[in-house]
C-alpha positions in Angstrom: 5.4 -23.1 9.7 3.4 -19.9 9.4 -0.1 -19.4 8.1 -0.4 -16.5 5.7 -3.7 -15.0 4.5 -3.0 -12.9 1.4 -5.4 -10.2 0.2 -4.6 -8.2 -3.0 -5.6 -4.7 -3.7 -8.1 -3.1 -6.1 -9.0 -4.9 -9.3 -7.1 -8.1 -8.2 -8.1 -11.5 -6.9 -6.3 -14.5 -5.2 -4.6 -15.2 -8.5 -2.3 -12.2 -8.0 -0.5 -14.1 -5.2 0.3 -17.2 -7.2 4.1 -16.7 -7.3 4.4 -15.4 -3.7 2.2 -18.3 -2.4 4.4 -20.8 -4.2 7.5 -19.3 -2.6 5.9 -19.4 0.8 4.7 -23.0 0.4 8.2 -24.1 -0.8 9.6 -22.7 2.4 7.1 -24.8 4.4 4.4 -22.3 5.2 0.7 -22.3 4.5 -0.5 -19.7 2.1 -4.2 -18.8 1.7 -4.8 -16.2 -1.1 -8.3 -14.7 -0.9 -10.5 -13.2 -3.6 -12.7 -10.4 -2.1 -16.4 -10.2 -3.0 -17.1 -8.6 -6.4 -13.7 -9.3 -7.9 -12.1 -11.9 -10.1 -14.1 -15.1 -9.8 -16.6 -13.4 -7.5 -17.7 -10.7 -9.9 -21.3 -9.8 -9.7 -21.5 -10.2 -5.9 -22.6 -6.9 -4.3 -19.8 -5.7 -2.1 -19.0 -2.7 0.2 -16.1 -2.2 2.5 -17.6 -4.1 5.4 -18.4 -7.0 3.0 -14.7 -7.2 2.4 -13.9 -7.1 6.1 -16.3 -10.0 6.7 -14.8 -11.9 3.7 -11.5 -11.9 5.6 -12.9 -12.8 9.0 -15.0 -15.6 7.4 -11.9 -17.0 5.7 -10.0 -17.1 9.0 -12.9 -19.0 10.6 -13.7 -21.2 7.6 -10.1 -22.4 7.3 -9.6 -22.6 11.1 -6.6 -20.3 10.9 -4.7 -19.4 14.1 -1.5 -17.5 14.7 -2.2 -16.0 11.2 -0.2 -13.4 9.4 -2.7 -11.2 7.6 -1.3 -9.5 4.5 -3.2 -6.6 2.8 -1.9 -5.0 -0.4 -2.9 -1.5 -1.5 -6.7 -1.0 -1.0 -6.9 -4.3 0.9 -5.0 -2.7 3.8 -8.3 -1.0 4.7 -10.4 -4.1 5.2 -7.4 -6.1 6.5 -6.7 -3.6 9.2 -10.3 -3.8 10.4 -10.4 -7.5 10.2 -7.2 -7.8 12.2 -8.7 -6.5 15.3 -11.9 -8.6 14.9 -10.0 -11.9 14.7 -8.4 -11.2 18.0 -6.0 -13.8 19.4 -6.0 -15.7 16.0 -3.8 -12.9 14.7 0.0 -13.0 14.8 0.8 -10.0 12.7 -0.6 -7.7 10.0 1.6 -6.8 7.0 0.5 -3.8 5.0 2.1 -4.0 1.5 2.3 -0.5 0.0 -1.2 -0.3 1.4 -3.8 2.1 2.7 -4.2 2.1 6.5 -7.8 2.3 7.9 -8.8 5.4 9.8 -12.0 5.2 11.8 -14.9 7.0 10.0 -12.8 7.6 6.8 -13.0 5.8 3.5 -10.3 4.5 1.2 -10.8 7.7 -0.9 -10.5 10.1 2.0 -7.5 12.3 2.1 -6.6 12.3 -1.5 -8.0 14.0 -4.6 -10.7 11.5 -5.6 -13.3 13.3 -7.7 -12.0 11.6 -10.9 -12.4 8.2 -9.2 -15.9 9.0 -7.9 -16.9 10.2 -11.3 -15.5 7.1 -12.9 -17.4 4.9 -10.5 -20.7 6.8 -11.3 -20.0 6.3 -15.1 -19.3 2.6 -14.8 -22.3 1.2 -13.0 -20.8 1.6 -9.6 -17.4 0.1 -10.3 -13.9 1.5 -10.6 -12.5 0.3 -14.0 -9.0 -1.2 -14.0 -6.0 0.8 -15.2 -4.6 0.5 -18.7 -1.2 -0.9 -19.4 0.3 2.7 -19.6 -0.7 3.2 -15.9 1.7 0.6 -14.8 4.8 2.3 -16.3 7.6 3.1 -14.0 6.6 0.5 -11.4 9.4 -2.0 -12.0 7.2 -4.4 -14.1 8.2 -6.1 -17.3 5.9 -5.9 -20.3 4.9 -9.6 -19.7 4.1 -8.8 -16.0 2.0 -5.8 -17.0 0.1 -7.9 -19.6 -0.6 -10.4 -16.9 -2.0 -7.8 -14.5 -4.1 -6.0 -17.1 -5.4 -9.3 -18.4 -6.5 -10.5 -15.0 -7.9 -7.3 -13.5 -11.6 -6.8 -13.0 -13.7 -3.7 -12.1 -13.6 -2.9 -8.4 -16.9 -2.4 -6.5 -17.3 1.3 -5.8 -19.0 1.1 -2.4 -15.9 -0.6 -0.9 -13.9 2.6 -1.7 -16.4 5.1 -0.4 -17.8 3.5 2.8 -16.1 4.5 6.1 -13.9 2.2 8.1 -15.0 1.1 11.5 -12.3 0.6 14.2 -12.6 -0.1 17.9 -9.0 0.9 18.6 -6.1 2.7 16.8 -4.2 0.6 14.3 -1.0 1.3 16.1 -2.0 -1.1 18.8 -1.8 -4.0 16.3 1.5 -5.8 15.8 2.3 -4.8 12.2 4.8 -4.4 9.4 4.5 -1.7 6.8 6.2 -2.6 3.4 6.9 0.6 1.4 7.6 0.2 -2.3 9.9 3.0 -3.2 9.1 3.4 -6.9 5.6 4.4 -5.8 6.8 7.1 -3.4 9.3 7.1 -0.6 7.0 7.8 2.3 4.1 5.6 3.8 0.7 7.2 3.8 -0.1 9.8 6.5 -2.3 7.3 8.3 0.7 5.1 8.9 2.8 7.8 10.4 1.6 7.6 14.0 1.4 3.7 14.1 5.0 3.6 12.9 5.9 5.5 16.1 4.0 3.1 18.3 6.8 0.6 18.8 4.5 -2.2 17.6 5.0 -1.4 13.9 8.2 -1.9 11.8 9.0 -0.3 8.4 10.5 -2.3 5.6 11.3 -0.9 2.1 11.5 -2.6 -1.3 13.2 -1.0 -4.3 10.3 -1.8 -6.6 6.8 -0.5 -7.5 3.3 -0.8 -6.2 2.8 -4.4 -7.3 5.7 -6.4 -5.7 3.8 -9.7 -5.9 4.4 -9.5 -9.7 7.7 -7.5 -9.9 9.6 -9.1 -6.9 7.6 -12.2 -5.6 10.6 -14.0 -4.1 11.8 -10.9 -2.2 8.3 -10.2 -1.0 7.9 -13.8 0.2 11.1 -13.5 2.1 10.0 -10.2 3.7 6.7 -11.8 4.7 8.5 -14.7 6.3 10.8 -12.3 8.3 7.8 -10.2 9.3 6.1 -13.2 10.7 9.2 -13.9 12.9 9.3 -10.2 14.0 12.5 -9.6 12.1 
C-alpha cells in the first residue's frame, strides 16, 4: 500500500484526480487529492507560490502521511518540487506529470514567452483565466472530457505564477519520475534535463496530451504505482 498526494495544475482542484484516485484505491493504495489555495472550492483565498508549497506541506502533516509519493501535474510541479525537500524523510518519491520543474530564484513563467499571460493576469484582477474548449484540441481528450475540464476550471491566482521558487538543493537530488505526455511535445522542459541525468530520476512517456488524468486515468494510475515501486 502506497500513500499518494495528488496535486493538479493550473485552474484545477482535487476533483481533477477523481478517476485516478479511484483506480489507486481499487488497487489498495491511499489517494489524497489536494486543492491548492485560491482554486476550485478554495476560491477567494489569497495565494502565492509559497502558499501552495505550504498547502502541500500542511496536507502531509495534517494527514500524517509518511513514505508518501508526491505527484505534481503541470504548474503544480513547481510547488511540489519545493515541498518535496521540505517534507524530508516523509517522502518516498516525487512524480512530475508533464510538469514544470522548480528552479531556485525563477518563477513558473520564467524561461518562456509570458507577456500575454502577465497581461491577462493584470486584466483579470490578478488571476489567469482558464482556457476555452478550443485550447484543449489535439490533447487526446474527448468532447465530453473537454467539457468536464472547462466546466470545473477556475481562475488561477496570478502571484503563484510570478513568484520565484526557493530551493535549498538541486531537484536532481530528489528521487523522482518525470512523466512526459507526448502530444504536448516530445521533450521534458529544460529544467528537467540535468535532473534526468542525475541517476535519481527516471523518464516515462505517455502517448496522450497534457491532461492524462482525464484522457488516460487508468494508465496514469498504473504509472504512478510503478513509479512508487521504483520501476
